[in-house]
VMD Tcl script that builds the backbone (N, CA, C; Angstrom):
set m [mol new atoms 240]
animate dup $m
set s [atomselect $m all]
$s set {name element resname resid chain x y z} {
  {N N MET 1 A 139.449 99.253 88.740}
  {CA C MET 1 A 140.576 100.081 88.351}
  {C C MET 1 A 141.006 99.695 86.932}
  {N N ALA 2 A 141.239 100.677 86.131}
  {CA C ALA 2 A 141.602 100.444 84.736}
  {C C ALA 2 A 143.116 100.260 84.592}
  {N N LYS 3 A 143.480 99.429 83.652}
  {CA C LYS 3 A 144.878 99.241 83.297}
  {C C LYS 3 A 145.283 100.445 82.452}
  {N N ILE 4 A 146.453 101.023 82.711}
  {CA C ILE 4 A 146.881 102.239 82.022}
  {C C ILE 4 A 148.039 101.922 81.079}
  {N N PHE 5 A 147.872 102.356 79.824}
  {CA C PHE 5 A 148.904 102.194 78.813}
  {C C PHE 5 A 149.356 103.579 78.368}
  {N N ASN 6 A 150.666 103.817 78.386}
  {CA C ASN 6 A 151.203 105.070 77.864}
  {C C ASN 6 A 151.605 104.830 76.411}
  {N N ILE 7 A 151.043 105.606 75.513}
  {CA C ILE 7 A 151.266 105.440 74.082}
  {C C ILE 7 A 152.757 105.510 73.732}
  {N N LYS 8 A 153.513 106.263 74.511}
  {CA C LYS 8 A 154.943 106.442 74.238}
  {C C LYS 8 A 155.750 105.176 74.499}
  {N N ASN 9 A 155.149 104.190 75.161}
  {CA C ASN 9 A 155.852 102.940 75.445}
  {C C ASN 9 A 155.790 101.950 74.285}
  {N N PHE 10 A 155.125 102.320 73.192}
  {CA C PHE 10 A 154.981 101.433 72.042}
  {C C PHE 10 A 155.818 101.940 70.877}
  {N N ASP 11 A 156.144 101.031 69.967}
  {CA C ASP 11 A 156.871 101.454 68.772}
  {C C ASP 11 A 155.949 102.304 67.893}
  {N N GLU 12 A 156.540 102.980 66.895}
  {CA C GLU 12 A 155.774 103.916 66.069}
  {C C GLU 12 A 154.587 103.266 65.373}
  {N N ARG 13 A 154.756 102.053 64.890}
  {CA C ARG 13 A 153.673 101.363 64.183}
  {C C ARG 13 A 152.485 101.116 65.112}
  {N N LYS 14 A 152.785 100.628 66.312}
  {CA C LYS 14 A 151.713 100.339 67.268}
  {C C LYS 14 A 151.053 101.638 67.744}
  {N N GLN 15 A 151.841 102.696 67.927}
  {CA C GLN 15 A 151.274 103.992 68.295}
  {C C GLN 15 A 150.280 104.440 67.229}
  {N N PHE 16 A 150.671 104.299 65.961}
  {CA C PHE 16 A 149.792 104.676 64.862}
  {C C PHE 16 A 148.503 103.858 64.885}
  {N N GLU 17 A 148.622 102.553 65.058}
  {CA C GLU 17 A 147.452 101.676 65.072}
  {C C GLU 17 A 146.492 102.038 66.206}
  {N N ILE 18 A 147.034 102.310 67.379}
  {CA C ILE 18 A 146.202 102.675 68.529}
  {C C ILE 18 A 145.524 104.020 68.289}
  {N N LYS 19 A 146.301 105.010 67.840}
  {CA C LYS 19 A 145.735 106.339 67.582}
  {C C LYS 19 A 144.687 106.294 66.476}
  {N N LEU 20 A 144.902 105.444 65.480}
  {CA C LEU 20 A 143.921 105.292 64.409}
  {C C LEU 20 A 142.601 104.768 64.960}
  {N N GLN 21 A 142.648 103.748 65.791}
  {CA C GLN 21 A 141.425 103.188 66.369}
  {C C GLN 21 A 140.705 104.221 67.239}
  {N N ILE 22 A 141.467 105.005 67.989}
  {CA C ILE 22 A 140.876 106.038 68.838}
  {C C ILE 22 A 140.213 107.110 67.967}
  {N N ALA 23 A 140.873 107.508 66.884}
  {CA C ALA 23 A 140.298 108.516 65.988}
  {C C ALA 23 A 139.018 108.002 65.338}
  {N N LEU 24 A 139.043 106.760 64.875}
  {CA C LEU 24 A 137.843 106.173 64.272}
  {C C LEU 24 A 136.705 106.100 65.283}
  {N N LEU 25 A 137.029 105.719 66.499}
  {CA C LEU 25 A 136.038 105.635 67.568}
  {C C LEU 25 A 135.446 107.008 67.878}
  {N N ASN 26 A 136.308 108.004 68.047}
  {CA C ASN 26 A 135.830 109.346 68.374}
  {C C ASN 26 A 134.958 109.923 67.258}
  {N N ASN 27 A 135.352 109.700 66.003}
  {CA C ASN 27 A 134.540 110.178 64.882}
  {C C ASN 27 A 133.174 109.503 64.869}
  {N N THR 28 A 133.161 108.222 65.125}
  {CA C THR 28 A 131.896 107.485 65.140}
  {C C THR 28 A 130.995 107.962 66.274}
  {N N LEU 29 A 131.572 108.244 67.427}
  {CA C LEU 29 A 130.775 108.749 68.552}
  {C C LEU 29 A 130.142 110.096 68.212}
  {N N LYS 30 A 130.868 110.952 67.493}
  {CA C LYS 30 A 130.314 112.250 67.067}
  {C C LYS 30 A 129.171 112.044 66.075}
  {N N ILE 31 A 129.364 111.144 65.128}
  {CA C ILE 31 A 128.323 110.864 64.138}
  {C C ILE 31 A 127.101 110.268 64.829}
  {N N LYS 32 A 127.339 109.342 65.746}
  {CA C LYS 32 A 126.245 108.690 66.479}
  {C C LYS 32 A 125.414 109.708 67.253}
  {N N ALA 33 A 126.076 110.684 67.846}
  {CA C ALA 33 A 125.388 111.691 68.657}
  {C C ALA 33 A 124.400 112.513 67.827}
  {N N ASN 34 A 124.645 112.617 66.529}
  {CA C ASN 34 A 123.778 113.412 65.651}
  {C C ASN 34 A 122.897 112.559 64.744}
  {N N SER 35 A 122.875 111.272 64.991}
  {CA C SER 35 A 122.140 110.354 64.130}
  {C C SER 35 A 120.695 110.158 64.597}
  {N N LYS 36 A 119.825 109.912 63.629}
  {CA C LYS 36 A 118.434 109.576 63.949}
  {C C LYS 36 A 118.328 108.124 64.419}
  {N N ASN 37 A 119.323 107.321 64.053}
  {CA C ASN 37 A 119.374 105.900 64.443}
  {C C ASN 37 A 120.719 105.595 65.097}
  {N N PRO 38 A 120.968 106.124 66.292}
  {CA C PRO 38 A 122.299 105.966 66.902}
  {C C PRO 38 A 122.696 104.522 67.195}
  {N N GLU 39 A 121.710 103.660 67.419}
  {CA C GLU 39 A 122.024 102.270 67.753}
  {C C GLU 39 A 122.743 101.535 66.625}
  {N N LYS 40 A 122.612 102.002 65.399}
  {CA C LYS 40 A 123.261 101.314 64.283}
  {C C LYS 40 A 124.791 101.455 64.323}
  {N N TYR 41 A 125.300 102.341 65.171}
  {CA C TYR 41 A 126.744 102.541 65.290}
  {C C TYR 41 A 127.367 101.713 66.419}
  {N N ASP 42 A 126.535 101.117 67.263}
  {CA C ASP 42 A 127.037 100.389 68.431}
  {C C ASP 42 A 127.989 99.254 68.066}
  {N N GLU 43 A 127.657 98.485 67.051}
  {CA C GLU 43 A 128.509 97.351 66.667}
  {C C GLU 43 A 129.877 97.838 66.196}
  {N N TYR 44 A 129.899 98.901 65.398}
  {CA C TYR 44 A 131.168 99.441 64.903}
  {C C TYR 44 A 132.008 99.988 66.060}
  {N N ILE 45 A 131.369 100.665 66.992}
  {CA C ILE 45 A 132.074 101.190 68.163}
  {C C ILE 45 A 132.695 100.041 68.954}
  {N N GLN 46 A 131.935 98.988 69.148}
  {CA C GLN 46 A 132.450 97.827 69.878}
  {C C GLN 46 A 133.619 97.186 69.143}
  {N N GLU 47 A 133.564 97.157 67.814}
  {CA C GLU 47 A 134.673 96.617 67.018}
  {C C GLU 47 A 135.946 97.429 67.231}
  {N N ARG 48 A 135.832 98.745 67.310}
  {CA C ARG 48 A 137.010 99.597 67.525}
  {C C ARG 48 A 137.610 99.320 68.900}
  {N N ILE 49 A 136.745 99.177 69.906}
  {CA C ILE 49 A 137.227 98.898 71.260}
  {C C ILE 49 A 137.911 97.537 71.301}
  {N N GLU 50 A 137.307 96.544 70.662}
  {CA C GLU 50 A 137.907 95.201 70.632}
  {C C GLU 50 A 139.239 95.199 69.880}
  {N N LYS 51 A 139.340 95.992 68.823}
  {CA C LYS 51 A 140.601 96.082 68.079}
  {C C LYS 51 A 141.683 96.675 68.972}
  {N N MET 52 A 141.335 97.697 69.765}
  {CA C MET 52 A 142.316 98.260 70.697}
  {C C MET 52 A 142.722 97.225 71.738}
  {N N ARG 53 A 141.756 96.462 72.236}
  {CA C ARG 53 A 142.066 95.389 73.202}
  {C C ARG 53 A 143.059 94.395 72.596}
  {N N GLU 54 A 142.835 94.060 71.340}
  {CA C GLU 54 A 143.714 93.122 70.635}
  {C C GLU 54 A 145.129 93.704 70.509}
  {N N ILE 55 A 145.232 94.955 70.103}
  {CA C ILE 55 A 146.531 95.605 69.947}
  {C C ILE 55 A 147.259 95.676 71.288}
  {N N LEU 56 A 146.523 96.015 72.341}
  {CA C LEU 56 A 147.110 96.168 73.674}
  {C C LEU 56 A 147.227 94.855 74.430}
  {N N ASP 57 A 146.614 93.812 73.902}
  {CA C ASP 57 A 146.626 92.487 74.521}
  {C C ASP 57 A 146.099 92.543 75.958}
  {N N THR 58 A 144.852 93.047 76.085}
  {CA C THR 58 A 144.228 93.131 77.398}
  {C C THR 58 A 142.740 92.819 77.308}
  {N N THR 59 A 142.211 92.301 78.395}
  {CA C THR 59 A 140.766 92.099 78.503}
  {C C THR 59 A 140.198 92.981 79.610}
  {N N ALA 60 A 141.083 93.663 80.339}
  {CA C ALA 60 A 140.671 94.533 81.442}
  {C C ALA 60 A 140.158 95.875 80.913}
  {N N LYS 61 A 139.467 96.619 81.789}
  {CA C LYS 61 A 139.170 98.008 81.460}
  {C C LYS 61 A 140.512 98.701 81.324}
  {N N PHE 62 A 140.592 99.682 80.423}
  {CA C PHE 62 A 141.890 100.294 80.183}
  {C C PHE 62 A 141.789 101.754 79.791}
  {N N LYS 63 A 142.921 102.435 79.960}
  {CA C LYS 63 A 143.100 103.818 79.533}
  {C C LYS 63 A 144.322 103.865 78.639}
  {N N VAL 64 A 144.269 104.727 77.632}
  {CA C VAL 64 A 145.436 104.993 76.804}
  {C C VAL 64 A 145.810 106.448 77.062}
  {N N MET 65 A 147.032 106.653 77.522}
  {CA C MET 65 A 147.515 107.978 77.877}
  {C C MET 65 A 148.639 108.404 76.926}
  {N N ASP 66 A 148.767 109.706 76.761}
  {CA C ASP 66 A 149.910 110.293 76.069}
  {C C ASP 66 A 150.479 111.302 77.046}
  {N N GLY 67 A 151.391 110.833 77.883}
  {CA C GLY 67 A 151.876 111.652 78.991}
  {C C GLY 67 A 150.752 111.823 80.001}
  {N N ASP 68 A 150.341 113.067 80.234}
  {CA C ASP 68 A 149.250 113.367 81.172}
  {C C ASP 68 A 147.882 113.411 80.494}
  {N N LYS 69 A 147.858 113.324 79.170}
  {CA C LYS 69 A 146.610 113.448 78.404}
  {C C LYS 69 A 145.971 112.077 78.181}
  {N N THR 70 A 144.688 111.956 78.519}
  {CA C THR 70 A 143.948 110.722 78.282}
  {C C THR 70 A 143.442 110.714 76.849}
  {N N LEU 71 A 143.872 109.714 76.064}
  {CA C LEU 71 A 143.413 109.568 74.691}
  {C C LEU 71 A 142.153 108.719 74.622}
  {N N TYR 72 A 142.054 107.733 75.504}
  {CA C TYR 72 A 140.894 106.845 75.556}
  {C C TYR 72 A 140.766 106.294 76.967}
  {N N SER 73 A 139.536 106.176 77.434}
  {CA C SER 73 A 139.274 105.543 78.713}
  {C C SER 73 A 137.997 104.729 78.606}
  {N N SER 74 A 138.096 103.439 78.862}
  {CA C SER 74 A 136.913 102.587 78.826}
  {C C SER 74 A 135.947 102.952 79.957}
  {N N GLU 75 A 136.444 103.609 80.974}
  {CA C GLU 75 A 135.580 104.041 82.078}
  {C C GLU 75 A 134.723 105.242 81.672}
  {N N VAL 76 A 135.190 106.033 80.710}
  {CA C VAL 76 A 134.428 107.185 80.241}
  {C C VAL 76 A 133.484 106.783 79.126}
  {N N ILE 77 A 134.023 106.115 78.111}
  {CA C ILE 77 A 133.214 105.719 76.956}
  {C C ILE 77 A 132.378 104.506 77.295}
  {N N GLY 78 A 132.960 103.582 78.018}
  {CA C GLY 78 A 132.222 102.400 78.453}
  {C C GLY 78 A 132.055 101.358 77.381}
  {N N GLU 79 A 131.594 100.243 77.799}
  {CA C GLU 79 A 131.322 99.130 76.893}
  {C C GLU 79 A 129.866 99.171 76.509}
  {N N LEU 80 A 129.590 98.808 75.285}
  {CA C LEU 80 A 128.208 98.817 74.786}
  {C C LEU 80 A 127.581 97.457 74.936}
}
mol reanalyze $m
mol bondsrecalc $m
mol representation Tube
mol addrep $m
């Protein structure tokens, strides 16, 4: 079971930091999907996930929600 974080429970700065990491991650996943060498993006993707873990102070699988909307789920994207 994943730990659930609601983005609205954080101050504006932390919300920005979390959303930034999610945006960077999502952009990288799109680029990776169209790359001839997708494995070269794995380390960067893992760095984004670890940065979110650091911001959220968790080592568990986790979800970031904005109300009912899932912004990130480690169960969907998974660990590399």
